C-alpha positions in Angstrom: 103.5 49.3 116.0 100.5 51.3 118.2 102.8 53.5 119.8 104.7 54.5 116.6 101.3 56.0 115.6 100.5 57.9 118.8 103.7 60.1 119.0 103.0 60.6 115.4 100.4 61.5 115.7 101.2 63.2 119.1 104.0 65.0 117.3 102.1 66.3 114.5 99.5 68.3 117.4 101.9 69.9 118.5 104.4 70.8 115.4 100.8 72.3 113.8 100.2 74.3 117.5 104.4 75.4 117.2 103.8 76.3 114.1 100.3 78.3 114.3 102.3 80.2 116.7 105.2 81.4 115.4 102.6 82.6 112.7 101.1 84.6 115.0 104.2 86.3 116.5 104.9 87.2 112.9 102.1 88.5 112.2 102.2 90.8 115.1 105.5 91.7 114.7 104.7 92.8 110.9 101.2 94.3 112.4 103.6 96.7 115.2 106.7 97.4 112.6 103.1 98.9 110.5 101.7 100.8 113.4 105.4 102.4 114.8 105.9 103.0 111.5 102.4 105.0 111.3 103.4 106.6 114.4 106.6 108.4 113.1 105.2 109.3 110.1 102.3 111.8 111.9 104.7 112.5 114.0 107.3 114.2 111.5 104.7 115.9 110.2 103.8 117.5 113.3 107.4 118.5 113.5 107.3 119.7 110.1 104.6 121.8 110.7 105.5 123.3 113.7 109.1 124.8 112.1 106.7 125.5 109.1 104.7 128.3 111.6 108.2 129.5 113.3 107.0 128.2 116.7 109.4 127.1 119.5 109.2 124.3 121.6 111.2 123.4 124.6 
């Protein structure tokens, strides 16, 4: 019985660690997507401003 309790304790410990790692990965992905969309929006505003000025960039 003691071995079963030790196994369950170890299993739950690793399960909690796994859940924390998955949560960190999800948060990192959400932040990455948010930053990328922000960068793309800024780049789009920059190209619109360049087109409005009539300047040509190669």
